[in-house]
N, CA, C and O atoms as a GROMACS GRO file, in nm:
protein
  608
    1MET      N    1   3.596  -2.112   1.136
    1MET     CA    2   3.531  -2.193   1.234
    1MET      C    3   3.446  -2.298   1.162
    1MET      O    4   3.366  -2.264   1.075
    2ALA      N    5   3.464  -2.422   1.198
    2ALA     CA    6   3.389  -2.530   1.135
    2ALA      C    7   3.265  -2.561   1.218
    2ALA      O    8   3.270  -2.560   1.341
    3LEU      N    9   3.155  -2.588   1.152
    3LEU     CA   10   3.031  -2.623   1.220
    3LEU      C   11   3.016  -2.774   1.223
    3LEU      O   12   3.049  -2.843   1.127
    4SER      N   13   2.966  -2.824   1.333
    4SER     CA   14   2.938  -2.968   1.341
    4SER      C   15   2.822  -2.999   1.247
    4SER      O   16   2.740  -2.911   1.219
    5PRO      N   17   2.814  -3.122   1.197
    5PRO     CA   18   2.704  -3.158   1.105
    5PRO      C   19   2.566  -3.130   1.164
    5PRO      O   20   2.476  -3.086   1.093
    6GLY      N   21   2.548  -3.155   1.293
    6GLY     CA   22   2.418  -3.130   1.357
    6GLY      C   23   2.384  -2.983   1.359
    6GLY      O   24   2.270  -2.945   1.330
    7LEU      N   25   2.480  -2.899   1.394
    7LEU     CA   26   2.457  -2.755   1.398
    7LEU      C   27   2.435  -2.699   1.259
    7LEU      O   28   2.352  -2.611   1.238
    8ARG      N   29   2.512  -2.750   1.162
    8ARG     CA   30   2.497  -2.704   1.024
    8ARG      C   31   2.354  -2.732   0.976
    8ARG      O   32   2.293  -2.648   0.910
    9GLY      N   33   2.300  -2.850   1.008
    9GLY     CA   34   2.163  -2.884   0.969
    9GLY      C   35   2.062  -2.792   1.036
    9GLY      O   36   1.963  -2.756   0.973
   10THR      N   37   2.085  -2.755   1.161
   10THR     CA   38   1.994  -2.665   1.233
   10THR      C   39   1.994  -2.528   1.170
   10THR      O   40   1.887  -2.469   1.150
   11LEU      N   41   2.112  -2.475   1.137
   11LEU     CA   42   2.119  -2.343   1.074
   11LEU      C   43   2.052  -2.345   0.938
   11LEU      O   44   1.980  -2.252   0.902
   12SER      N   45   2.074  -2.451   0.863
   12SER     CA   46   2.013  -2.462   0.731
   12SER      C   47   1.860  -2.466   0.742
   12SER      O   48   1.790  -2.404   0.662
   13LEU      N   49   1.810  -2.538   0.842
   13LEU     CA   50   1.666  -2.547   0.863
   13LEU      C   51   1.608  -2.410   0.893
   13LEU      O   52   1.503  -2.374   0.838
   14HIS      N   53   1.673  -2.332   0.979
   14HIS     CA   54   1.622  -2.199   1.013
   14HIS      C   55   1.627  -2.105   0.894
   14HIS      O   56   1.536  -2.024   0.874
   15LEU      N   57   1.732  -2.115   0.814
   15LEU     CA   58   1.742  -2.026   0.699
   15LEU      C   59   1.633  -2.057   0.597
   15LEU      O   60   1.574  -1.965   0.540
   16THR      N   61   1.605  -2.184   0.573
   16THR     CA   62   1.502  -2.216   0.476
   16THR      C   63   1.362  -2.188   0.531
   16THR      O   64   1.270  -2.161   0.454
   17THR      N   65   1.345  -2.195   0.664
   17THR     CA   66   1.215  -2.169   0.723
   17THR      C   67   1.175  -2.023   0.704
   17THR      O   68   1.058  -1.995   0.678
   18PHE      N   69   1.269  -1.932   0.718
   18PHE     CA   70   1.237  -1.791   0.712
   18PHE      C   71   1.257  -1.729   0.574
   18PHE      O   72   1.222  -1.613   0.554
   19ALA      N   73   1.311  -1.804   0.481
   19ALA     CA   74   1.330  -1.750   0.346
   19ALA      C   75   1.196  -1.745   0.276
   19ALA      O   76   1.122  -1.844   0.277
   20PRO      N   77   1.160  -1.632   0.214
   20PRO     CA   78   1.032  -1.624   0.145
   20PRO      C   79   1.027  -1.723   0.030
   20PRO      O   80   1.123  -1.738  -0.045
   21SER      N   81   0.914  -1.789   0.016
   21SER     CA   82   0.901  -1.886  -0.092
   21SER      C   83   0.852  -1.820  -0.221
   21SER      O   84   0.853  -1.882  -0.327
   22VAL      N   85   0.811  -1.695  -0.212
   22VAL     CA   86   0.768  -1.622  -0.330
   22VAL      C   87   0.860  -1.502  -0.347
   22VAL      O   88   0.865  -1.414  -0.261
   23VAL      N   89   0.931  -1.499  -0.456
   23VAL     CA   90   1.014  -1.382  -0.485
   23VAL      C   91   0.950  -1.316  -0.606
   23VAL      O   92   0.954  -1.368  -0.717
   24SER      N   93   0.892  -1.200  -0.582
   24SER     CA   94   0.820  -1.132  -0.688
   24SER      C   95   0.854  -0.984  -0.685
   24SER      O   96   0.857  -0.923  -0.579
   25GLU      N   97   0.879  -0.929  -0.800
   25GLU     CA   98   0.906  -0.787  -0.808
   25GLU      C   99   0.784  -0.716  -0.863
   25GLU      O  100   0.711  -0.769  -0.947
   26GLU      N  101   0.762  -0.596  -0.813
   26GLU     CA  102   0.652  -0.517  -0.865
   26GLU      C  103   0.693  -0.456  -0.998
   26GLU      O  104   0.810  -0.420  -1.016
   27PRO      N  105   0.599  -0.443  -1.091
   27PRO     CA  106   0.631  -0.378  -1.219
   27PRO      C  107   0.671  -0.232  -1.195
   27PRO      O  108   0.622  -0.168  -1.102
   28SER      N  109   0.759  -0.182  -1.278
   28SER     CA  110   0.808  -0.046  -1.260
   28SER      C  111   0.725   0.058  -1.335
   28SER      O  112   0.745   0.178  -1.318
   29SER      N  113   0.631   0.012  -1.418
   29SER     CA  114   0.550   0.107  -1.494
   29SER      C  115   0.412   0.049  -1.520
   29SER      O  116   0.389  -0.072  -1.508
   30PHE      N  117   0.320   0.137  -1.556
   30PHE     CA  118   0.185   0.095  -1.592
   30PHE      C  119   0.188   0.001  -1.713
   30PHE      O  120   0.118  -0.100  -1.716
   31THR      N  121   0.269   0.034  -1.812
   31THR     CA  122   0.279  -0.046  -1.933
   31THR      C  123   0.325  -0.188  -1.900
   31THR      O  124   0.271  -0.285  -1.952
   32GLU      N  125   0.425  -0.198  -1.814
   32GLU     CA  126   0.475  -0.330  -1.774
   32GLU      C  127   0.368  -0.407  -1.696
   32GLU      O  128   0.352  -0.527  -1.715
   33ALA      N  129   0.296  -0.338  -1.608
   33ALA     CA  130   0.195  -0.403  -1.524
   33ALA      C  131   0.080  -0.458  -1.608
   33ALA      O  132   0.027  -0.565  -1.577
   34THR      N  133   0.043  -0.388  -1.714
   34THR     CA  134  -0.071  -0.432  -1.795
   34THR      C  135  -0.042  -0.560  -1.874
   34THR      O  136  -0.134  -0.618  -1.931
   35LYS      N  137   0.082  -0.603  -1.877
   35LYS     CA  138   0.118  -0.728  -1.945
   35LYS      C  139   0.079  -0.850  -1.863
   35LYS      O  140   0.078  -0.962  -1.915
   36PHE      N  141   0.046  -0.830  -1.734
   36PHE     CA  142   0.016  -0.942  -1.645
   36PHE      C  143  -0.129  -0.935  -1.599
   36PHE      O  144  -0.172  -0.833  -1.545
   37PRO      N  145  -0.206  -1.042  -1.618
   37PRO     CA  146  -0.348  -1.039  -1.580
   37PRO      C  147  -0.370  -1.015  -1.431
   37PRO      O  148  -0.470  -0.953  -1.393
   38GLU      N  149  -0.280  -1.064  -1.344
   38GLU     CA  150  -0.299  -1.044  -1.201
   38GLU      C  151  -0.286  -0.897  -1.161
   38GLU      O  152  -0.354  -0.852  -1.069
   39TRP      N  153  -0.200  -0.822  -1.229
   39TRP     CA  154  -0.188  -0.679  -1.200
   39TRP      C  155  -0.305  -0.602  -1.259
   39TRP      O  156  -0.355  -0.508  -1.198
   40ARG      N  157  -0.351  -0.643  -1.378
   40ARG     CA  158  -0.471  -0.579  -1.436
   40ARG      C  159  -0.591  -0.599  -1.344
   40ARG      O  160  -0.672  -0.508  -1.326
   41ALA      N  161  -0.603  -0.718  -1.287
   41ALA     CA  162  -0.715  -0.747  -1.195
   41ALA      C  163  -0.704  -0.662  -1.069
   41ALA      O  164  -0.805  -0.611  -1.020
   42ALA      N  165  -0.583  -0.644  -1.015
   42ALA     CA  166  -0.564  -0.562  -0.895
   42ALA      C  167  -0.599  -0.416  -0.924
   42ALA      O  168  -0.659  -0.349  -0.839
   43MET      N  169  -0.562  -0.367  -1.042
   43MET     CA  170  -0.596  -0.229  -1.078
   43MET      C  171  -0.747  -0.214  -1.097
   43MET      O  172  -0.804  -0.110  -1.063
   44ALA      N  173  -0.812  -0.316  -1.151
   44ALA     CA  174  -0.958  -0.312  -1.169
   44ALA      C  175  -1.029  -0.307  -1.034
   44ALA      O  176  -1.127  -0.235  -1.019
   45VAL      N  177  -0.980  -0.382  -0.936
   45VAL     CA  178  -1.039  -0.380  -0.802
   45VAL      C  179  -1.029  -0.240  -0.742
   45VAL      O  180  -1.126  -0.190  -0.685
   46GLU      N  181  -0.914  -0.177  -0.755
   46GLU     CA  182  -0.895  -0.041  -0.701
   46GLU      C  183  -0.985   0.058  -0.774
   46GLU      O  184  -1.050   0.140  -0.710
   47PHE      N  185  -0.989   0.051  -0.904
   47PHE     CA  186  -1.070   0.145  -0.982
   47PHE      C  187  -1.218   0.128  -0.950
   47PHE      O  188  -1.290   0.227  -0.937
   48ASP      N  189  -1.264   0.003  -0.938
   48ASP     CA  190  -1.404  -0.023  -0.903
   48ASP      C  191  -1.438   0.033  -0.765
   48ASP      O  192  -1.547   0.086  -0.744
   49ALA      N  193  -1.345   0.020  -0.670
   49ALA     CA  194  -1.368   0.074  -0.535
   49ALA      C  195  -1.378   0.226  -0.539
   49ALA      O  196  -1.460   0.284  -0.469
   50LEU      N  197  -1.295   0.291  -0.621
   50LEU     CA  198  -1.301   0.436  -0.634
   50LEU      C  199  -1.435   0.479  -0.695
   50LEU      O  200  -1.493   0.579  -0.652
   51LEU      N  201  -1.483   0.405  -0.793
   51LEU     CA  202  -1.614   0.435  -0.852
   51LEU      C  203  -1.727   0.413  -0.752
   51LEU      O  204  -1.818   0.496  -0.740
   52LEU      N  205  -1.720   0.302  -0.679
   52LEU     CA  206  -1.824   0.268  -0.582
   52LEU      C  207  -1.834   0.373  -0.471
   52LEU      O  208  -1.944   0.407  -0.427
   53LYS      N  209  -1.720   0.424  -0.426
   53LYS     CA  210  -1.718   0.523  -0.318
   53LYS      C  211  -1.739   0.666  -0.367
   53LYS      O  212  -1.742   0.760  -0.288
   54ARG      N  213  -1.753   0.681  -0.499
   54ARG     CA  214  -1.775   0.814  -0.559
   54ARG      C  215  -1.672   0.915  -0.509
   54ARG      O  216  -1.706   1.021  -0.457
   55THR      N  217  -1.544   0.880  -0.524
   55THR     CA  218  -1.436   0.964  -0.474
   55THR      C  219  -1.404   1.081  -0.567
   55THR      O  220  -1.328   1.170  -0.529
   56TRP      N  221  -1.459   1.081  -0.686
   56TRP     CA  222  -1.430   1.189  -0.779
   56TRP      C  223  -1.545   1.206  -0.877
   56TRP      O  224  -1.631   1.120  -0.892
   57ASP      N  225  -1.544   1.321  -0.944
   57ASP     CA  226  -1.640   1.350  -1.050
   57ASP      C  227  -1.564   1.368  -1.180
   57ASP      O  228  -1.458   1.431  -1.182
   58LEU      N  229  -1.616   1.312  -1.286
   58LEU     CA  230  -1.555   1.325  -1.418
   58LEU      C  231  -1.600   1.457  -1.479
   58LEU      O  232  -1.720   1.484  -1.489
   59ILE      N  233  -1.503   1.540  -1.522
   59ILE     CA  234  -1.535   1.668  -1.585
   59ILE      C  235  -1.460   1.677  -1.717
   59ILE      O  236  -1.367   1.601  -1.743
   60SER      N  237  -1.501   1.771  -1.800
   60SER     CA  238  -1.430   1.796  -1.926
   60SER      C  239  -1.296   1.862  -1.897
   60SER      O  240  -1.284   1.940  -1.802
   61TYR      N  241  -1.198   1.830  -1.979
   61TYR     CA  242  -1.065   1.886  -1.960
   61TYR      C  243  -1.065   2.035  -1.989
   61TYR      O  244  -1.125   2.081  -2.086
   62ASP      N  245  -0.998   2.110  -1.903
   62ASP     CA  246  -0.982   2.254  -1.920
   62ASP      C  247  -0.835   2.285  -1.900
   62ASP      O  248  -0.781   2.264  -1.791
   63SER      N  249  -0.769   2.335  -2.003
   63SER     CA  250  -0.625   2.361  -1.996
   63SER      C  251  -0.592   2.473  -1.896
   63SER      O  252  -0.476   2.487  -1.857
   64ASN      N  253  -0.691   2.552  -1.855
   64ASN     CA  254  -0.666   2.658  -1.757
   64ASN      C  255  -0.658   2.606  -1.613
   64ASN      O  256  -0.613   2.677  -1.524
   65LEU      N  257  -0.700   2.482  -1.592
   65LEU     CA  258  -0.697   2.425  -1.457
   65LEU      C  259  -0.558   2.369  -1.427
   65LEU      O  260  -0.490   2.316  -1.515
   66ASN      N  261  -0.518   2.382  -1.302
   66ASN     CA  262  -0.392   2.324  -1.258
   66ASN      C  263  -0.418   2.177  -1.224
   66ASN      O  264  -0.474   2.146  -1.119
   67THR      N  265  -0.379   2.088  -1.315
   67THR     CA  266  -0.410   1.946  -1.298
   67THR      C  267  -0.286   1.869  -1.253
   67THR      O  268  -0.173   1.904  -1.287
   68LEU      N  269  -0.310   1.764  -1.177
   68LEU     CA  270  -0.204   1.674  -1.132
   68LEU      C  271  -0.209   1.546  -1.214
   68LEU      O  272  -0.315   1.505  -1.261
   69GLY      N  273  -0.095   1.485  -1.232
   69GLY     CA  274  -0.090   1.356  -1.296
   69GLY      C  275  -0.125   1.248  -1.194
   69GLY      O  276  -0.162   1.278  -1.081
   70TYR      N  277  -0.113   1.123  -1.234
   70TYR     CA  278  -0.141   1.012  -1.144
   70TYR      C  279  -0.035   0.905  -1.162
   70TYR      O  280   0.043   0.907  -1.257
   71LYS      N  281  -0.036   0.813  -1.069
   71LYS     CA  282   0.058   0.702  -1.075
   71LYS      C  283  -0.007   0.581  -1.010
   71LYS      O  284  -0.080   0.595  -0.912
   72TRP      N  285   0.018   0.464  -1.065
   72TRP     CA  286  -0.025   0.340  -1.003
   72TRP      C  287   0.087   0.291  -0.912
   72TRP      O  288   0.201   0.273  -0.957
   73VAL      N  289   0.055   0.271  -0.786
   73VAL     CA  290   0.150   0.214  -0.691
   73VAL      C  291   0.112   0.067  -0.676
   73VAL      O  292   0.001   0.036  -0.633
   74LEU      N  293   0.203  -0.022  -0.711
   74LEU     CA  294   0.176  -0.165  -0.714
   74LEU      C  295   0.260  -0.238  -0.611
   74LEU      O  296   0.382  -0.218  -0.605
   75LYS      N  297   0.197  -0.322  -0.530
   75LYS     CA  298   0.267  -0.396  -0.426
   75LYS      C  299   0.221  -0.540  -0.424
   75LYS      O  300   0.105  -0.571  -0.450
   76THR      N  301   0.314  -0.629  -0.394
   76THR     CA  302   0.283  -0.769  -0.374
   76THR      C  303   0.271  -0.792  -0.225
   76THR      O  304   0.365  -0.765  -0.150
   77LYS      N  305   0.157  -0.840  -0.180
   77LYS     CA  306   0.133  -0.869  -0.038
   77LYS      C  307   0.158  -1.017  -0.015
   77LYS      O  308   0.105  -1.102  -0.087
   78CYS      N  309   0.241  -1.047   0.087
   78CYS     CA  310   0.273  -1.186   0.120
   78CYS      C  311   0.224  -1.220   0.259
   78CYS      O  312   0.211  -1.132   0.345
   79LEU      N  313   0.198  -1.348   0.281
   79LEU     CA  314   0.164  -1.398   0.413
   79LEU      C  315   0.290  -1.405   0.498
   79LEU      O  316   0.400  -1.383   0.448
   80ALA      N  317   0.275  -1.437   0.626
   80ALA     CA  318   0.390  -1.442   0.717
   80ALA      C  319   0.494  -1.544   0.672
   80ALA      O  320   0.613  -1.526   0.696
   81ASP      N  321   0.450  -1.651   0.605
   81ASP     CA  322   0.545  -1.754   0.560
   81ASP      C  323   0.609  -1.719   0.427
   81ASP      O  324   0.690  -1.796   0.375
   82GLY      N  325   0.576  -1.604   0.371
   82GLY     CA  326   0.637  -1.559   0.246
   82GLY      C  327   0.561  -1.597   0.121
   82GLY      O  328   0.603  -1.560   0.011
   83THR      N  329   0.452  -1.670   0.134
   83THR     CA  330   0.375  -1.707   0.016
   83THR      C  331   0.287  -1.591  -0.028
   83THR      O  332   0.250  -1.505   0.052
   84LEU      N  333   0.254  -1.590  -0.154
   84LEU     CA  334   0.176  -1.482  -0.212
   84LEU      C  335   0.035  -1.478  -0.154
   84LEU      O  336  -0.035  -1.579  -0.153
   85GLU      N  337  -0.005  -1.361  -0.106
   85GLU     CA  338  -0.142  -1.342  -0.060
   85GLU      C  339  -0.225  -1.281  -0.173
   85GLU      O  340  -0.330  -1.334  -0.210
   86ARG      N  341  -0.176  -1.168  -0.226
   86ARG     CA  342  -0.247  -1.103  -0.337
   86ARG      C  343  -0.163  -0.989  -0.391
   86ARG      O  344  -0.062  -0.950  -0.333
   87ARG      N  345  -0.207  -0.937  -0.503
   87ARG     CA  346  -0.147  -0.817  -0.563
   87ARG      C  347  -0.234  -0.699  -0.522
   87ARG      O  348  -0.357  -0.711  -0.516
   88LYS      N  349  -0.173  -0.586  -0.495
   88LYS     CA  350  -0.247  -0.469  -0.449
   88LYS      C  351  -0.206  -0.348  -0.534
   88LYS      O  352  -0.087  -0.326  -0.558
   89ALA      N  353  -0.304  -0.271  -0.578
   89ALA     CA  354  -0.278  -0.154  -0.661
   89ALA      C  355  -0.349  -0.033  -0.601
   89ALA      O  356  -0.462  -0.044  -0.555
   90HIS      N  357  -0.282   0.081  -0.603
   90HIS     CA  358  -0.341   0.207  -0.557
   90HIS      C  359  -0.321   0.312  -0.666
   90HIS      O  360  -0.211   0.327  -0.720
   91LEU      N  361  -0.427   0.383  -0.696
   91LEU     CA  362  -0.419   0.495  -0.790
   91LEU      C  363  -0.400   0.621  -0.706
   91LEU      O  364  -0.486   0.656  -0.625
   92VAL      N  365  -0.288   0.689  -0.724
   92VAL     CA  366  -0.257   0.806  -0.641
   92VAL      C  367  -0.226   0.927  -0.729
   92VAL      O  368  -0.170   0.915  -0.838
   93ALA      N  369  -0.264   1.042  -0.679
   93ALA     CA  370  -0.232   1.168  -0.747
   93ALA      C  371  -0.087   1.203  -0.720
   93ALA      O  372  -0.036   1.179  -0.611
   94LYS      N  373  -0.022   1.258  -0.818
   94LYS     CA  374   0.117   1.301  -0.802
   94LYS      C  375   0.117   1.436  -0.732
   94LYS      O  376   0.144   1.540  -0.792
   95GLY      N  377   0.088   1.432  -0.602
   95GLY     CA  378   0.077   1.554  -0.524
   95GLY      C  379   0.207   1.629  -0.507
   95GLY      O  380   0.207   1.746  -0.469
   96PHE      N  381   0.318   1.564  -0.534
   96PHE     CA  382   0.447   1.631  -0.519
   96PHE      C  383   0.467   1.740  -0.622
   96PHE      O  384   0.564   1.816  -0.613
   97HIS      N  385   0.378   1.750  -0.720
   97HIS     CA  386   0.386   1.859  -0.818
   97HIS      C  387   0.312   1.984  -0.770
   97HIS      O  388   0.320   2.090  -0.832
   98GLN      N  389   0.239   1.970  -0.658
   98GLN     CA  390   0.165   2.085  -0.606
   98GLN      C  391   0.261   2.187  -0.545
   98GLN      O  392   0.371   2.152  -0.501
   99GLN      N  393   0.217   2.313  -0.544
   99GLN     CA  394   0.298   2.420  -0.487
   99GLN      C  395   0.230   2.472  -0.361
   99GLN      O  396   0.111   2.503  -0.361
  100ALA      N  397   0.308   2.481  -0.254
  100ALA     CA  398   0.256   2.532  -0.127
  100ALA      C  399   0.207   2.675  -0.146
  100ALA      O  400   0.274   2.756  -0.210
  101GLY      N  401   0.090   2.705  -0.091
  101GLY     CA  402   0.031   2.838  -0.103
  101GLY      C  403  -0.051   2.857  -0.229
  101GLY      O  404  -0.138   2.944  -0.234
  102VAL      N  405  -0.024   2.775  -0.333
  102VAL     CA  406  -0.101   2.783  -0.457
  102VAL      C  407  -0.206   2.672  -0.459
  102VAL      O  408  -0.324   2.699  -0.476
  103ASN      N  409  -0.161   2.547  -0.441
  103ASN     CA  410  -0.251   2.433  -0.445
  103ASN      C  411  -0.298   2.387  -0.307
  103ASN      O  412  -0.399   2.318  -0.296
  104PHE      N  413  -0.227   2.424  -0.203
  104PHE     CA  414  -0.265   2.386  -0.068
  104PHE      C  415  -0.200   2.482   0.031
  104PHE      O  416  -0.102   2.549   0.001
  105THR      N  417  -0.258   2.485   0.151
  105THR     CA  418  -0.201   2.572   0.255
  105THR      C  419  -0.146   2.490   0.372
  105THR      O  420  -0.065   2.541   0.449
  106GLU      N  421  -0.189   2.365   0.385
  106GLU     CA  422  -0.136   2.279   0.490
  106GLU      C  423  -0.142   2.135   0.444
  106GLU      O  424  -0.218   2.102   0.352
  107ALA      N  425  -0.063   2.050   0.505
  107ALA     CA  426  -0.063   1.908   0.472
  107ALA      C  427  -0.067   1.829   0.601
  107ALA      O  428   0.005   1.859   0.696
  108TYR      N  429  -0.152   1.727   0.603
  108TYR     CA  430  -0.163   1.643   0.720
  108TYR      C  431  -0.200   1.503   0.675
  108TYR      O  432  -0.287   1.485   0.589
  109SER      N  433  -0.136   1.406   0.732
  109SER     CA  434  -0.166   1.267   0.699
  109SER      C  435  -0.192   1.190   0.827
  109SER      O  436  -0.115   1.199   0.923
  110HIS      N  437  -0.300   1.113   0.828
  110HIS     CA  438  -0.334   1.032   0.945
  110HIS      C  439  -0.245   0.909   0.949
  110HIS      O  440  -0.250   0.824   0.859
  111VAL      N  441  -0.163   0.898   1.053
  111VAL     CA  442  -0.076   0.782   1.070
  111VAL      C  443  -0.080   0.739   1.216
  111VAL      O  444  -0.114   0.817   1.305
  112VAL      N  445  -0.044   0.615   1.238
  112VAL     CA  446  -0.037   0.564   1.375
  112VAL      C  447   0.100   0.600   1.431
  112VAL      O  448   0.202   0.575   1.367
  113LYS      N  449   0.102   0.657   1.548
  113LYS     CA  450   0.227   0.694   1.612
  113LYS      C  451   0.289   0.571   1.679
  113LYS      O  452   0.215   0.485   1.727
  114PRO      N  453   0.422   0.562   1.682
  114PRO     CA  454   0.488   0.447   1.746
  114PRO      C  455   0.445   0.426   1.892
  114PRO      O  456   0.436   0.312   1.938
  115VAL      N  457   0.420   0.535   1.965
  115VAL     CA  458   0.380   0.520   2.105
  115VAL      C  459   0.244   0.449   2.115
  115VAL      O  460   0.220   0.375   2.210
  116THR      N  461   0.157   0.469   2.018
  116THR     CA  462   0.028   0.401   2.016
  116THR      C  463   0.046   0.252   1.994
  116THR      O  464  -0.018   0.170   2.059
  117ILE      N  465   0.134   0.217   1.901
  117ILE     CA  466   0.162   0.075   1.874
  117ILE      C  467   0.221   0.009   1.999
  117ILE      O  468   0.179  -0.101   2.036
  118ARG      N  469   0.317   0.075   2.064
  118ARG     CA  470   0.377   0.019   2.186
  118ARG      C  471   0.272   0.002   2.295
  118ARG      O  472   0.275  -0.098   2.368
  119THR      N  473   0.181   0.096   2.308
  119THR     CA  474   0.076   0.087   2.410
  119THR      C  475  -0.015  -0.032   2.384
  119THR      O  476  -0.046  -0.108   2.476
  120ILE      N  477  -0.057  -0.050   2.260
  120ILE     CA  478  -0.143  -0.163   2.224
  120ILE      C  479  -0.071  -0.295   2.251
  120ILE      O  480  -0.130  -0.388   2.306
  121LEU      N  481   0.056  -0.304   2.212
  121LEU     CA  482   0.133  -0.426   2.237
  121LEU      C  483   0.147  -0.453   2.387
  121LEU      O  484   0.135  -0.567   2.431
  122SER      N  485   0.171  -0.348   2.464
  122SER     CA  486   0.185  -0.361   2.609
  122SER      C  487   0.055  -0.412   2.672
  122SER      O  488   0.058  -0.502   2.756
  123ILE      N  489  -0.057  -0.357   2.631
  123ILE     CA  490  -0.187  -0.401   2.684
  123ILE      C  491  -0.212  -0.547   2.646
  123ILE      O  492  -0.260  -0.625   2.728
  124SER      N  493  -0.181  -0.583   2.523
  124SER     CA  494  -0.202  -0.720   2.477
  124SER      C  495  -0.119  -0.819   2.557
  124SER      O  496  -0.168  -0.925   2.596
  125VAL      N  497   0.007  -0.785   2.582
  125VAL     CA  498   0.094  -0.874   2.660
  125VAL      C  499   0.046  -0.883   2.804
  125VAL      O  500   0.042  -0.992   2.861
  126THR      N  501   0.010  -0.770   2.863
  126THR     CA  502  -0.036  -0.767   3.002
  126THR      C  503  -0.162  -0.852   3.020
  126THR      O  504  -0.175  -0.924   3.120
  127LEU      N  505  -0.254  -0.845   2.926
  127LEU     CA  506  -0.379  -0.919   2.935
  127LEU      C  507  -0.372  -1.057   2.870
  127LEU      O  508  -0.472  -1.130   2.866
  128SER      N  509  -0.256  -1.094   2.819
  128SER     CA  510  -0.237  -1.220   2.745
  128SER      C  511  -0.340  -1.234   2.633
  128SER      O  512  -0.393  -1.343   2.610
  129SER      N  513  -0.367  -1.126   2.567
  129SER     CA  514  -0.464  -1.125   2.457
  129SER      C  515  -0.393  -1.150   2.324
  129SER      O  516  -0.282  -1.102   2.303
  130PRO      N  517  -0.457  -1.223   2.235
  130PRO     CA  518  -0.396  -1.243   2.102
  130PRO      C  519  -0.407  -1.117   2.018
  130PRO      O  520  -0.500  -1.038   2.034
  131LEU      N  521  -0.312  -1.099   1.930
  131LEU     CA  522  -0.315  -0.988   1.835
  131LEU      C  523  -0.342  -1.045   1.696
  131LEU      O  524  -0.294  -1.153   1.662
  132HIS      N  525  -0.416  -0.972   1.618
  132HIS     CA  526  -0.443  -1.013   1.480
  132HIS      C  527  -0.411  -0.897   1.388
  132HIS      O  528  -0.429  -0.780   1.423
  133GLN      N  529  -0.364  -0.930   1.271
  133GLN     CA  530  -0.333  -0.829   1.171
  133GLN      C  531  -0.439  -0.834   1.064
  133GLN      O  532  -0.491  -0.941   1.031
  134LEU      N  533  -0.473  -0.718   1.010
  134LEU     CA  534  -0.563  -0.717   0.897
  134LEU      C  535  -0.516  -0.613   0.798
  134LEU      O  536  -0.449  -0.516   0.833
  135ASP      N  537  -0.551  -0.636   0.676
  135ASP     CA  538  -0.511  -0.547   0.568
  135ASP      C  539  -0.638  -0.489   0.508
  135ASP      O  540  -0.721  -0.562   0.455
  136ILE      N  541  -0.653  -0.359   0.518
  136ILE     CA  542  -0.771  -0.292   0.464
  136ILE      C  543  -0.756  -0.282   0.313
  136ILE      O  544  -0.656  -0.230   0.262
  137GLN      N  545  -0.855  -0.330   0.242
  137GLN     CA  546  -0.851  -0.326   0.096
  137GLN      C  547  -0.853  -0.181   0.046
  137GLN      O  548  -0.767  -0.140  -0.032
  138ASN      N  549  -0.952  -0.105   0.090
  138ASN     CA  550  -0.962   0.036   0.052
  138ASN      C  551  -1.008   0.114   0.174
  138ASN      O  552  -1.103   0.075   0.241
  139ALA      N  553  -0.940   0.223   0.203
  139ALA     CA  554  -0.979   0.306   0.317
  139ALA      C  555  -0.995   0.450   0.267
  139ALA      O  556  -0.911   0.501   0.192
  140PHE      N  557  -1.102   0.512   0.309
  140PHE     CA  558  -1.128   0.650   0.270
  140PHE      C  559  -1.164   0.729   0.393
  140PHE      O  560  -1.243   0.684   0.476
  141LEU      N  561  -1.107   0.848   0.404
  141LEU     CA  562  -1.144   0.935   0.515
  141LEU      C  563  -1.277   0.999   0.483
  141LEU      O  564  -1.306   1.032   0.368
  142HIS      N  565  -1.359   1.017   0.585
  142HIS     CA  566  -1.488   1.081   0.565
  142HIS      C  567  -1.470   1.231   0.586
  142HIS      O  568  -1.456   1.278   0.698
  143GLY      N  569  -1.471   1.302   0.479
  143GLY     CA  570  -1.455   1.446   0.486
  143GLY      C  571  -1.451   1.503   0.346
  143GLY      O  572  -1.418   1.434   0.250
  144ASP      N  573  -1.485   1.628   0.337
  144ASP     CA  574  -1.483   1.695   0.207
  144ASP      C  575  -1.362   1.786   0.199
  144ASP      O  576  -1.324   1.850   0.297
  145LEU      N  577  -1.303   1.791   0.081
  145LEU     CA  578  -1.193   1.884   0.058
  145LEU      C  579  -1.249   2.024   0.045
  145LEU      O  580  -1.354   2.044  -0.015
  146GLU      N  581  -1.179   2.120   0.101
  146GLU     CA  582  -1.225   2.259   0.091
  146GLU      C  583  -1.192   2.318  -0.046
  146GLU      O  584  -1.262   2.408  -0.094
  147GLU      N  585  -1.087   2.268  -0.108
  147GLU     CA  586  -1.049   2.319  -0.238
  147GLU      C  587  -1.058   2.206  -0.341
  147GLU      O  588  -1.046   2.088  -0.307
  148ALA      N  589  -1.079   2.244  -0.465
  148ALA     CA  590  -1.088   2.145  -0.572
  148ALA      C  591  -0.949   2.100  -0.612
  148ALA      O  592  -0.857   2.181  -0.624
  149VAL      N  593  -0.934   1.970  -0.633
  149VAL     CA  594  -0.809   1.913  -0.682
  149VAL      C  595  -0.841   1.842  -0.812
  149VAL      O  596  -0.932   1.759  -0.818
  150TYR      N  597  -0.768   1.876  -0.916
  150TYR     CA  598  -0.795   1.819  -1.048
  150TYR      C  599  -0.683   1.723  -1.085
  150TYR      O  600  -0.565   1.757  -1.078
  151MET      N  601  -0.722   1.604  -1.124
  151MET     CA  602  -0.626   1.502  -1.163
  151MET      C  603  -0.655   1.463  -1.309
  151MET      O  604  -0.770   1.442  -1.346
  152GLN      N  605  -0.552   1.456  -1.388
  152GLN     CA  606  -0.567   1.425  -1.530
  152GLN      C  607  -0.521   1.283  -1.556
  152GLN      O  608  -0.524   1.237  -1.669
   0.00000   0.00000   0.00000
């Protein structure tokens, strides 16, 4: 099927409008990430936030403790038009090494359910209210762990 010149121009315009203008891959390792100043800065922001919120206590290493490793999760955040907004880094414990009944007895994660999102969208449309998106830099639940978790 041949496209008319006018239609071809319209399709081309739509394709370039929605194509991201920033194509960036996240580093696959800590070593690779440290080669780039923007990723080092993102990791520093995360680490400073963890220190500021006093999310952990530094203790001496004890080989008798069941310790978890850690991993840096690195993401590139883009604006709606595909341009770079910022680099984001999260320091996370490798909880998948934990054993049920030994390191924990239950697991629960706070997430938004799809029905909640649909309800909010429905209310917004009904009231003709604008919706805004925001990205939380660092979020911490207010609560104490009942058991100690050691990360190395």
